[in-house]
C-alpha positions as CSV (number, residue, x, y, z in Angstrom):
1,M,119.6,70.8,78.7
2,A,119.4,74.5,79.5
3,N,116.4,75.9,81.4
4,D,115.4,79.5,81.2
5,Y,113.0,80.9,83.8
6,L,111.2,84.3,83.7
7,F,109.7,85.7,86.9
8,K,107.8,89.0,87.3
9,V,108.8,90.6,90.7
10,L,106.8,93.5,92.0
11,V,108.5,96.2,94.2
12,I,105.8,98.1,96.2
13,G,105.6,100.5,99.1
14,D,105.2,104.2,99.9
15,C,107.1,107.0,98.1
16,T,110.7,107.7,99.2
17,V,111.3,104.2,100.9
18,G,113.9,103.4,98.2
19,K,112.1,101.2,95.7
20,T,113.7,102.8,92.6
21,S,117.0,102.9,94.3
22,L,116.7,99.2,95.1
23,V,115.9,98.2,91.5
24,Q,118.8,100.3,90.1
25,R,121.2,99.0,92.7
26,Y,120.3,95.4,92.0
27,A,120.0,95.6,88.2
28,N,122.8,98.1,87.5
29,D,124.8,98.3,90.7
30,S,124.3,102.1,90.7
31,F,122.9,104.5,93.3
32,S,121.8,108.1,93.1
33,K,120.3,110.4,95.7
34,N,118.3,112.2,93.1
35,Y,115.8,109.8,91.6
36,K,112.6,111.3,90.5
37,S,109.3,109.8,91.7
38,T,108.2,106.9,89.6
39,V,105.2,107.7,87.4
40,G,103.0,104.7,87.2
41,V,105.5,101.9,86.8
42,D,109.2,101.5,85.8
43,F,111.0,98.3,84.7
44,A,114.4,96.7,84.9
45,L,115.7,93.2,84.0
46,K,118.2,91.2,86.0
47,I,119.6,88.0,84.4
48,I,121.1,85.5,86.8
49,Q,123.1,82.4,85.9
50,W,121.5,80.3,88.7
51,S,123.3,77.1,87.9
52,D,125.2,75.5,85.0
53,S,121.9,74.6,83.4
54,E,119.5,77.3,84.7
55,T,119.2,80.9,83.8
56,V,116.8,83.1,85.8
57,R,115.4,86.4,84.3
58,L,113.8,88.7,86.9
59,Q,111.5,91.3,85.4
60,L,111.4,93.9,88.2
61,W,108.4,96.2,88.3
62,D,108.9,99.3,90.3
63,I,105.4,100.4,91.2
64,A,104.7,104.1,92.0
65,G,103.9,104.8,95.6
66,Q,101.6,107.7,95.1
67,E,97.9,107.2,96.0
68,R,96.7,108.4,92.6
69,F,98.3,105.3,90.9
70,T,96.6,102.7,93.1
71,S,93.7,102.4,90.7
72,M,96.1,101.0,88.2
73,T,97.7,98.4,90.4
74,R,95.5,95.5,89.3
75,L,96.9,95.9,85.8
76,Y,100.5,96.2,87.1
77,Y,100.2,93.2,89.5
78,R,99.0,90.7,86.8
79,D,101.1,87.5,86.5
80,A,103.4,88.5,89.3
81,G,105.5,85.6,90.7
82,A,106.8,87.3,93.8
83,C,106.8,90.7,95.5
84,I,109.0,92.9,97.6
85,V,107.2,95.3,100.1
86,M,109.5,98.0,101.3
87,F,109.4,100.6,104.1
88,D,111.8,103.1,105.7
89,V,112.9,102.1,109.2
90,T,113.0,105.8,110.2
91,N,109.4,106.5,109.1
92,T,106.6,104.8,111.0
93,A,103.9,105.7,108.5
94,T,105.7,103.8,105.7
95,F,105.8,100.8,107.9
96,R,102.1,101.0,108.8
97,N,101.2,101.4,105.1
98,C,102.9,98.1,104.3
99,L,99.7,96.5,105.5
100,K,97.7,98.5,102.9
101,W,100.1,97.5,100.2
102,K,100.0,93.8,101.2
103,H,96.2,93.9,101.3
104,D,96.0,95.6,97.9
105,L,98.3,92.9,96.4
106,D,96.4,90.0,98.0
107,S,93.0,91.4,96.9
108,K,94.0,91.8,93.2
109,V,96.4,88.9,92.3
110,A,97.2,85.3,93.3
111,L,99.4,82.5,91.9
112,V,97.9,80.0,89.4
113,D,97.0,77.6,92.3
114,G,95.1,80.4,94.1
115,S,97.7,80.9,96.8
116,P,99.0,84.4,97.7
117,V,102.0,85.9,95.8
118,P,105.0,85.3,98.1
119,C,106.3,88.5,99.6
120,I,109.5,89.5,101.3
121,L,109.4,92.5,103.6
122,L,112.4,94.8,103.4
123,A,113.3,97.2,106.2
124,N,115.3,99.7,104.2
125,K,117.7,102.5,105.3
126,C,119.0,100.3,108.1
127,D,122.3,102.2,108.0
128,L,120.5,105.1,109.8
129,S,120.8,104.7,113.6
130,E,117.4,106.2,114.6
131,W,115.0,103.4,113.8
132,A,111.4,104.4,114.4
133,I,110.2,100.8,114.6
134,S,111.5,98.0,116.8
135,R,112.7,94.7,115.4
136,S,110.1,92.9,117.5
137,E,107.3,95.0,115.9
138,I,108.6,94.1,112.4
139,D,108.9,90.5,113.3
140,L,105.3,90.3,114.6
141,F,104.0,92.2,111.6
142,S,105.8,90.0,109.2
143,K,104.4,86.8,110.8
144,E,100.9,88.0,111.2
145,N,100.6,89.1,107.6
146,H,102.2,86.0,106.1
147,F,105.4,87.3,104.6
148,V,108.1,84.8,103.6
149,G,110.2,86.8,106.1
150,W,111.9,90.1,106.6
151,I,115.4,91.5,105.9
152,E,117.0,94.7,106.8
153,T,118.7,96.5,103.9
154,S,120.6,99.6,103.0
155,V,120.4,100.3,99.3
156,K,122.7,103.3,99.8
157,E,125.4,101.1,101.5
158,N,124.5,98.1,99.3
159,K,123.8,96.0,102.4
160,N,121.9,92.8,101.9
161,V,120.4,93.9,98.5
162,A,121.7,90.9,96.4
163,Q,121.3,88.6,99.4
164,A,117.6,89.5,99.9
165,M,116.9,89.0,96.2
166,R,118.7,85.7,96.3
167,V,116.3,84.6,99.1
168,L,113.4,85.6,96.8
169,V,114.8,83.6,93.9
170,E,115.4,80.6,96.0
171,H,111.7,80.8,97.0
172,L,110.7,81.1,93.3
173,M,112.9,78.2,92.3
174,S,111.9,75.8,95.0
175,K,110.2,72.7,93.7
176,P,106.5,72.6,94.6
177,N,106.7,69.1,96.0
178,L,109.6,70.1,98.3
179,G,107.9,73.2,99.8
180,P,109.6,76.5,100.2
181,P,113.2,76.9,101.2
182,N,114.2,76.5,104.9
183,Q,112.6,79.6,106.3
184,N,110.1,79.9,109.1
185,Q,107.1,81.8,107.9
186,G,107.5,85.5,108.6
187,D,110.7,85.3,110.6
188,Y,113.7,87.5,110.3
189,I,115.8,85.9,107.6
190,Q,119.3,84.9,108.5
191,L,121.3,85.5,105.4
192,K,124.0,83.1,104.3
193,D,127.3,84.0,102.8
194,T,126.4,84.1,99.1
195,S,129.7,85.7,97.8
196,K,130.9,82.5,96.2
197,S,127.8,81.7,94.2
198,E,127.4,85.3,93.1
199,R,130.6,85.3,91.2
200,H,128.7,83.8,88.3
201,W,125.8,86.2,88.3
202,N,125.4,88.4,85.2
203,S,123.1,91.4,85.0
204,A,121.5,93.4,82.3
205,C,118.9,96.1,82.2
206,C,116.2,96.6,79.6
């Protein structure tokens, strides 16, 4: 018997951290240096053949990072199953503002059982050598603010994008009675080699 799962995944963070680029890279395997700022919210769909009997549809909500749109976030966040909070490793302000985004999310939406929406923290633009934030700072921040964990990514170089999303789907697909996948709360997430399993993944964009 085939099972079809639909999850709404939010992508939040400041402007210019790479949210739209992440969504386009993951959904369409495309990258452009010239994306315009998202106005309000944008959408994409990723369809994953998770197993022989399970199909996962990820509805990706790319939320605008500008301050003037934050009054709308309660509407955008509704029914979210998971969230990605992104920052730019070369920009300290975008890292500090992750706390604001996480608090905004936690104050406006929760899972059906009342628990917080699971969030992964993405340290984007890791291909750039001049990091403005240390790994130990990110590690501490991730643990203190109850992220599932954090992963360094480079959307431009397509580094860890699919792998990070797979970690998120594993978390979404984990059975409630078994608890979350084998991750220590908030830790840097050691990525497994997912190349074999990803051969069966299909993608589409709405």
